[in-house]
C-alpha positions as CSV (number, residue, x, y, z in Angstrom):
1,M,11.6,-0.4,8.3
2,A,10.3,-1.2,4.7
3,K,7.1,-3.1,4.5
4,K,7.3,-6.7,3.3
5,I,5.0,-7.2,0.3
6,L,3.4,-10.5,-0.8
7,I,1.7,-10.8,-4.2
8,V,-0.5,-13.8,-5.1
9,G,-1.6,-14.0,-8.7
10,A,1.6,-12.4,-10.0
11,T,1.4,-14.5,-13.3
12,G,-1.9,-12.8,-14.3
13,L,-2.6,-9.6,-16.2
14,I,-2.8,-7.2,-13.2
15,G,-0.3,-9.1,-11.1
16,G,2.3,-9.1,-13.8
17,L,1.9,-5.3,-14.4
18,L,2.0,-4.6,-10.6
19,T,5.2,-6.7,-10.2
20,R,6.9,-4.8,-13.0
21,K,5.9,-1.4,-11.5
22,L,7.3,-2.4,-8.1
23,V,10.5,-3.7,-9.6
24,D,10.9,-0.4,-11.5
25,Q,10.4,1.5,-8.3
26,G,13.0,-0.5,-6.4
27,A,10.6,-2.2,-4.1
28,D,11.5,-5.7,-5.4
29,K,13.9,-6.5,-2.5
30,H,11.0,-6.4,-0.1
31,M,8.7,-8.4,-2.4
32,H,7.6,-12.0,-2.4
33,L,5.6,-13.7,-5.1
34,L,3.6,-16.8,-4.3
35,V,2.8,-18.9,-7.4
36,R,1.5,-22.3,-8.4
37,R,3.9,-22.8,-11.3
38,P,7.4,-21.5,-12.2
39,H,7.5,-17.8,-13.0
40,R,10.3,-17.0,-15.5
41,K,9.9,-13.3,-16.0
42,D,12.4,-10.9,-14.6
43,V,11.2,-9.9,-11.1
44,G,14.4,-8.2,-10.0
45,K,15.3,-9.2,-6.4
46,A,11.9,-10.4,-5.5
47,K,11.7,-13.9,-4.0
48,I,9.5,-16.4,-5.9
49,H,7.8,-19.1,-3.9
50,V,6.5,-22.0,-6.1
51,Q,4.1,-24.0,-4.0
52,L,1.1,-26.2,-4.4
53,Q,-2.0,-24.4,-3.1
54,E,-2.3,-26.6,-0.1
55,N,1.1,-25.4,1.0
56,W,0.4,-21.7,0.7
57,P,-0.7,-21.1,4.3
58,K,2.5,-22.5,5.6
59,T,4.5,-20.5,3.1
60,I,2.7,-17.3,4.0
61,A,3.4,-18.0,7.7
62,G,7.1,-18.1,6.9
63,I,7.1,-14.9,4.9
64,K,5.2,-12.9,7.5
65,P,4.1,-10.2,5.1
66,D,2.9,-6.7,6.1
67,I,0.9,-6.1,3.0
68,V,-0.8,-8.9,0.9
69,I,-2.1,-8.2,-2.6
70,S,-4.4,-10.7,-4.2
71,C,-4.6,-10.5,-8.0
72,L,-6.0,-14.1,-8.2
73,G,-8.7,-14.6,-10.7
74,S,-9.9,-17.1,-13.3
75,T,-12.7,-17.6,-15.8
76,M,-15.3,-20.2,-16.1
77,K,-13.7,-21.5,-19.4
78,K,-10.3,-21.7,-17.9
79,A,-11.4,-23.2,-14.6
80,G,-13.5,-25.8,-16.4
81,S,-16.5,-25.8,-14.0
82,Q,-18.3,-23.6,-11.5
83,E,-16.8,-25.5,-8.6
84,E,-13.2,-25.1,-9.8
85,F,-13.8,-21.4,-10.6
86,A,-15.0,-20.9,-7.0
87,E,-12.0,-22.8,-5.6
88,V,-9.7,-20.2,-7.0
89,D,-11.7,-16.9,-6.9
90,R,-13.3,-17.5,-3.5
91,D,-11.8,-20.4,-1.6
92,L,-8.1,-19.7,-2.4
93,V,-8.5,-16.0,-1.9
94,G,-10.1,-16.7,1.5
95,A,-7.4,-19.2,2.5
96,V,-4.7,-16.6,1.6
97,A,-6.5,-14.0,3.6
98,A,-6.8,-16.2,6.7
99,A,-3.1,-17.2,6.5
100,A,-2.1,-13.6,6.0
101,K,-4.0,-12.5,9.1
102,A,-2.5,-15.3,11.1
103,A,0.9,-14.3,9.9
104,G,0.4,-10.7,11.1
105,A,-0.4,-8.9,7.8
106,R,-2.0,-5.5,8.5
107,Q,-3.3,-4.6,5.0
108,F,-5.0,-6.7,2.4
109,I,-5.6,-5.4,-1.2
110,T,-7.7,-7.5,-3.6
111,V,-9.0,-7.1,-7.1
112,S,-12.6,-8.1,-7.2
113,S,-15.3,-7.1,-9.8
114,A,-17.8,-4.3,-10.4
115,M,-21.1,-5.3,-8.7
116,A,-19.6,-8.2,-6.7
117,D,-22.3,-9.3,-4.2
118,S,-22.7,-12.5,-2.3
119,G,-26.4,-12.2,-2.8
120,A,-26.2,-11.7,-6.5
121,S,-28.1,-14.0,-8.9
122,S,-25.1,-14.1,-11.2
123,F,-22.8,-17.0,-10.2
124,Y,-19.7,-15.0,-11.1
125,L,-20.7,-11.9,-9.1
126,K,-21.9,-14.1,-6.2
127,V,-18.5,-15.9,-5.9
128,K,-16.7,-12.5,-6.1
129,G,-19.0,-11.2,-3.3
130,E,-18.5,-14.3,-1.2
131,A,-14.7,-13.8,-1.5
132,E,-15.1,-10.2,-0.3
133,D,-17.1,-11.5,2.7
134,L,-14.3,-13.9,3.6
135,L,-11.8,-11.0,3.5
136,R,-14.0,-8.9,5.8
137,A,-14.2,-11.7,8.3
138,Q,-10.5,-11.5,8.9
139,N,-10.7,-7.9,10.2
140,F,-7.5,-6.6,8.7
141,D,-6.4,-3.2,9.9
142,R,-7.0,-2.0,6.4
143,L,-8.9,-3.8,3.6
144,D,-8.9,-2.3,0.1
145,I,-11.3,-3.9,-2.4
146,I,-10.9,-2.8,-6.1
147,R,-14.0,-3.4,-8.2
148,P,-13.0,-2.6,-11.8
149,G,-15.1,-2.9,-14.9
150,L,-14.0,-4.8,-18.0
151,L,-10.2,-5.1,-17.9
152,R,-8.2,-4.1,-21.0
153,G,-4.7,-5.3,-21.5
154,E,-2.5,-7.9,-23.3
155,R,-2.9,-11.3,-21.8
156,E,-0.2,-13.9,-22.7
157,G,-1.3,-17.3,-23.6
158,D,-4.9,-16.8,-22.6
159,N,-7.3,-16.6,-25.5
160,R,-10.6,-15.2,-24.3
161,V,-12.8,-14.7,-27.4
162,A,-15.9,-13.3,-25.7
163,E,-13.8,-10.9,-23.7
164,S,-11.8,-9.8,-26.7
165,L,-15.0,-9.0,-28.6
166,A,-16.2,-7.0,-25.6
167,I,-13.0,-5.1,-25.4
168,A,-13.1,-4.3,-29.1
169,A,-16.6,-2.8,-28.6
170,S,-15.7,-1.0,-25.4
171,P,-14.9,2.4,-26.9
172,I,-18.5,2.7,-28.1
173,M,-20.0,1.1,-25.1
174,D,-18.1,3.2,-22.6
175,L,-19.6,6.4,-24.1
176,L,-23.0,5.0,-23.4
177,L,-22.2,4.2,-19.8
178,Q,-22.9,7.4,-17.9
179,G,-23.6,8.3,-14.3
180,K,-23.7,5.2,-12.0
181,L,-23.2,3.0,-15.0
182,R,-19.6,4.3,-15.3
183,R,-18.7,1.5,-12.9
184,Y,-19.2,-0.9,-15.9
185,R,-16.8,0.9,-18.2
186,S,-13.7,-0.8,-19.4
187,I,-10.5,0.1,-17.7
188,L,-6.8,-0.5,-18.3
189,A,-5.3,-3.2,-16.2
190,S,-2.2,-0.9,-15.9
191,D,-4.4,1.7,-14.2
192,V,-5.6,-0.8,-11.7
193,A,-2.0,-1.9,-11.0
194,A,-1.0,1.8,-10.6
195,A,-3.9,2.3,-8.1
196,I,-2.6,-0.7,-6.1
197,V,0.8,1.0,-5.7
198,V,-0.9,4.1,-4.4
199,L,-3.1,2.1,-2.0
200,M,0.0,0.4,-0.6
201,A,1.1,3.7,0.9
202,E,-2.2,4.3,2.6
203,S,-2.4,3.9,6.4
204,E,-5.9,5.0,7.4
205,P,-7.6,1.9,8.9
206,G,-10.9,0.5,7.7
207,E,-12.5,-1.0,4.7
208,F,-12.4,0.8,1.4
209,I,-14.1,-0.1,-1.9
210,H,-12.7,1.4,-5.1
211,G,-14.6,1.5,-8.4
212,N,-13.5,2.7,-11.8
213,D,-13.8,6.4,-10.9
214,D,-11.7,5.9,-7.7
215,V,-9.0,4.2,-9.7
216,W,-8.9,6.9,-12.3
217,T,-8.6,9.5,-9.5
218,M,-5.6,7.7,-8.1
219,V,-3.7,7.4,-11.3
């Protein structure tokens, strides 16, 4: 029996690329997208669930996914405050994980950030680390945490000036990041999406953390 796939964050950069890849591979008839606003792109035969965040747990319970993929993520500028940023990048991710576990999901794949750590002094990395801790607490049969460096790719309707400048400088900066610092190198969002597709086929139980080098090996 084909695995039922649930993607949250399908309207974002990685989520959109992942959705397109799965549609192209014919996996769309087993795919569900849970979004907060109408999603008008072609998603093949995938079922779109447009729900307020507070309704997500009930919706997930009805879907009963086998694999849940979280591509949820915001920025401080877009969120408006630290509290609102944490509501999406930590609290919502945690709520999705809890609902997924309760619904019987066996595998959870999430896109986090290089150096995510709940004990970090950086608020961003601390929130990302706290989200990872919430996922671990659910004890999924398999948990895949992807920790990419700076993501490169075309974002629609999301003008991130600082990020754009960093991406422009990334070819030079990447050359300077050697050894353990390779984890901070920029990486194509399409490579991360391709790695997720590979991870979906893995069955070995446990927790697995994947940095840039791991992603490049998979794709």
